[in-house]
C-alpha positions, 0 to 999 in steps of 0.5 A, a space after each residue: 242962720 249964718 251970715 257973711 261977715 259983710 252983713 249985719 246980722 240981727 235976731 231976737 235973743 228971746 225968739 231965735 231958733 235953737 238947736 240942741 247942744 247937748 253937754 256931754 254926759 261925762 262932764 254933768 256933775 249934778 242935775 239933768 242940764 239941757 243945753 241949745 244954741 244957735 250960731 248966728 255968725 261964724 268966720 270962714 276959718 271957724 275961729 270967730 263966732 257968735 250966738 245965743 245959748 240956753 241952758 236949764 239948771 244943773 252942774 257941769 264942766 265946760 271948756 271954753 274958747 275966749 269968750 265974751 258973754 252977756 246974760 239975758 236971763 237966769 243966774 250962774 256961778 262959774 268957777 274956773 279950775 284953780 280959781 275963785 267963783 264968779 256969779 253972773 246974773 241977767 243983765 251982766 257981761 263977763 269975759 272968759 279967757 280962752 282955754 279956761 275949764 270951769 265948773 258951771 252951776 246954772 241956778 236959774 235957766 240962763 239964755 246968754 248972748 256970746 261972741 267967741 274966739 277959738 284960736 284953733 278953729 275946732 271947737 264947733 267942728 265942721 260947718 
């Protein structure tokens, strides 16, 4: 559901069609987290994008672009390498700086809306 930047994009966060976005097996610490995502909009250079992400419980490492997230459902503890854990629950908003590598412990299945800035334009790969 990619839209031009000149159009307003709207969808139901709960009903948007998600596609598998597997967590690399080497990044999974425990559990069997299953991840899926929908990209709603992406800039032509691939540096800006937004969408919806869904993940079942588990613990894994995840690298991040600069990302603002709003948790719609669930609860997660994000612990950046060398940093303190941050618990985020449904209804809360958080910002993750670009380049952060963190341990994600998904306690309850999460669904988040997000807007990302990847200065390299490479994290999503080709459109």
